[in-house]
N, C-alpha and C positions, 0 to 999 in steps of 0.2 A: 332322600335321594342321597345322599353321600354315604349313608351307612350302606346303603343298598348296593351302590357302586362297589364299595371297599368289600362286602361281602360277594361279590359277583366276582371280584377280582381275586380275591383269596381262593375260591372255588376252582377258578380257572386256573390257578398256580399249581393244584394237585394234577393236572391231567398234562402229560408230557407235550410241551409245545412242538409245534412242527415246524419246518424252517423259517429263518428269518424272514420277517415280513418284508424287508427292504431287498432282500436277494434277488437275483435276476428269476429265479423260478422255473426256468427252462423255456423250451421253444412256446410260441403263439401257435395254439390249436384252434383257435376261432378267431374271428374279428367281424366288426360291424361292416356289412357288406354294402351298406347304403351311405356310408361315411363320405367316400371319394364324390358320388354325385352332391351331395350335400356341400362340400367344399367347393366344388367348381361352381356350384348355385351362388353362394356366398362372395365368391370371387367375381362372378359375372356382375353380381347385384353392385357390389364395391366399385368395380372399373366402370360401369354404365354410371354410377353417381358422379364419379370424377369427369367421366367426359361429358356427361349432361351439364354439371355446373361449368366447367371450362368453355365450353360450347355458349353457355348462356352468357358468360362474362366477356369472351371474346367479341360476340355479336354486339353486347351491348357498349362496352367501354374501351375494348381493345384488348389486347395480351397485356398482363401484369405478372412478374416471376413472383411476387411476395403472394398474390391471391392465388395463383396457381399451386404454390406450396399449402396454403390453407386448403384447398379443395382437395389434394393430394392427402393432406391428413384427414379431412373428414371421409375421402374413401378408406382409408387404413382403419379408422376406428370403426366404420361400419364393418369392415371385413372381421375386425377383431370380435365385435357385438354379434356377427351371424356365424363365425366359424364353431362347427360343430364338435364338441367333444368325440375323441378317437375312443371307442371301447375295444378292450382286447381281452382274451382269457387264455389260460394254460392250465396245465394240472396243477389244481389246487389255488389258483389266482385268478384274480378279474382286476385289472387295470382302465384307468380312465385318465387318457392325455388331454389337456387342454392347452390352451395358448401359451402359457410359460413352463408348465412342468407337469410331470406324470405321479398320479396316486394309485396306490395300490394296497389290495386287500388280500389276505389268504383266506379263500373260501372255504378252505379245509379247517380253520379256524375262526369261523365267524362266532360273534358272539349277539349279535342285534341286526333284524333285518326291519325297517320301517319306511312307511311312505312319509315324505316331509309334507308339511302344511304348507299351503300357496296356492297362487292361481296355477301354475305349470304342474303337471304330474311328476315327482320325482321319486325314486327309491333311494335308499340309505343303507349302506351296509357298515358294519364294523366288526372289525377283528379282534380277538385277543390280545394282540400288540398294540392296541389303540388307535390302528390307522383306520381311515374314514373314506368313504368315496359317496359321492351323489352323482346319478346319473336318470336320464328319461328312461321307465319303463317299456316304452315302444321299441327300443332298442332290442331288448329281449324278445319281444312279439315278433319284429321283423327278421331277427336271427336266432332261429332254434338251437345252433349249435351253441351259441354264447351260453343261451338258457340252460343247454345241456351241461356245461362246464360250471357255471353257478350251481345248479341242483345237484350235481354230482359232491362238489366242494360242501355244501349244506348238509347234505345226507352225513358225510363223515363228521361235520362239526356238531351232529346230532348223536350220532354214536358216541363221540368222545364227552357228551354231555355239556358242551360249549353255548349251544343255539340257545340263548334263554328267552328271546323274543323275536316273533316274526314269524310264526307257522302259519296264521292267517293269511299274511300278505305274499308268503311262497304258494301256498296253494291258491290263491286268487290268479297270481302269475301262472303258474302251471295250466289253471283252467282257460287261460287266456291264449296261451300259447300253444295249447294242444287244439284250443277251437280255431285259431287263426290256422295252423297246420291242415287242419281238417278240410277247413273252408278252400286252401291253396289245392289240395289233393283233388277235390270235388270239381274246383273250377278247371283243372288240368284234363280231368277225365271228361269234361262237358256236362257236368252233371248239376252244375249250380250256374 
């Protein structure tokens, strides 16, 4: 595996590198349209948990500032767990912003696209600079513009000979995004 990685890195050294993977990368051309409603839902759930715990506590034993801080901490913890990552894309890059930081890959320098093993479906993108992001593929299905930016960058990576693994994953995603778009058009036309 190590030798394969070294060969892969040596192969990629021959190809002219695109812009630095950590640079600004230009303006945001596409973003997850479902992020704001999901953010509101996670905020509502955490505030509701805090309010419910506080109400039960006050009704049972009366108000206590220390327990109120504990309930607030539990509400904040729930918010941190439910907070959806924010996915944005621009010309040649895709970024995923979590609770604490943003990770970014150059889509025009992708070396691998794969599905992550586990209970929740995840797509893992890796670029020639060693950067890696992981996110839910449903974000791409629900946001065709994000998919378009990823697909355009992946095509450039293939043209440069960088994209070693992931052709089947990208083809499957393309089929799912196209199927979702066709269903949406049929529903809008009243044919589905």
